[in-house]
N, C-alpha and C positions, 0 to 999 in steps of 0.2 A: 600457792610456796609454803612450804614448813621451812620453821628459823633452822636448822641443819642446811637445808637446802640453799637459802639465802645468802647464811656465813659463807658457806665455801663458795659459792658464786664471789661473792664481794670481796673474801680471801685471793683467788683466785688472780682475778684481776689486779688487785691492788697491789700481787706478785708479778702482773705481769711489766704494770708500769714500772712498778722500781726497779727491775733489770731493764725495759729499755732507756726509760729516762733518768735512772737513778732520784726516783723522787718525784714527784710533782713541785712544779715553782711555781712561780708567780707569771714566771715568764711565758712558762708552755701556758699559762693561765689565759695570758694576754693575746699571746699566735691565736689560742682558740676562739676567743671571742671574736678576737678581726677577724677570721677565714668565717663563723657566721655573720659576721656586718657584709662583711664580704658577700657573702651564699645570697645573703637581704638584698644587698640595693644592687647588684646583681639584675638579680629579678627585677627587682621593680624599675630598673631601666630597661632592662629588653618590654618589660609590659607598657611604657611608657613611649619607648620610640615603640610601640605594636609589631614586634617581634614575637611575642608570644615565648614561653614556655619550651624548648626542646629538648626534650631526653637525653638526645646524643651529646646536646651541651652539657649537659648538667653530671653526665654519666662521666664524660670527659674530667672537668671541672673536679669532682669528685675522687677520679684514681691520682691525679695532680695531688690533691690535697692529702691523698692518704703516702702519696710517694713525696710528701715533704716528711711526713712523720718517719718513715722508712728511712730517709738520711739524716732526720735529727736522731733515731736509735742510730744510726752507724757510726756517725760520730761521735754519740753516747760512749759506744766501746769502745774507739780508738780512746778518748778521754781515759776508759779504765786501762787500755792496754798502755797508752804510753803514760800513765800515772799525771794527768793534766786539769785541767779541769775550762778550757776555753775553746776548744771545738766541738765542742754539743751550743755551748752561749751564742758563739759569732753564727751557727748555722742558721740557729731559733733565728738571730738578728737582722740574718742575710733573707729568712721567708718573710720574717715579720716586715721588714720593709717592700718586700714586693708585695705583701695584703694590702697594705695603706697607701701604695702607688693604686693598687689596681682598687681600692675603695672611695681615692680620691677621683678617679676616673671614670667611677659610675655615679658619684655627687653629680661631674660634669656631666652625664648621659642626662641626668633628671633634671638636670637645668637649675641644678643650685648655684649658686654666685663664690667664684675661683679668685682669688687673687690669679692676677696675671701670670707672676713669676712661676706660682706652682705650676697653670698653663705652661707658661714656659719648658720647666721640667720636666714635664709626662710627656713633651713632644719629643724632647730631647732623648729620654729616656728610651720611647716606643722607636726613634729613627732607629738607636745602636743597635737596640735588640731586634729590628728589623732587619739592617747590613749585618749584623750577623746570621741572622738565619738564611740570608741570602749565598754568606760566602759557604755555609756547611751541606 
């Protein structure tokens, strides 16, 4: 790849990121890191449980993560439209909390020690989520 092509690709990628998210922030970086840790810990937990790796489960998880970024993009565009700065931040924190709970669940599946309060919180969150899905 020559220098001009590389410069064009990087410039295009930067333009897309800036349009989609108003630039890159530490909060977005933290979300991406949490997503990567969730993926790795989920794969490790599945391997430990003897479930192996399923391409269907992996595809479903990947699609969910892509749509998280689509929702964040929409939240940023609403911020631009309404001249605010909190909708995208709120969306990122929402998805970040979701990723962190998933990481903690995966750590529990791996047999790593978790404080009882954390286990109780995860059980309550799962129960609430199951109740909501049952009503849908």
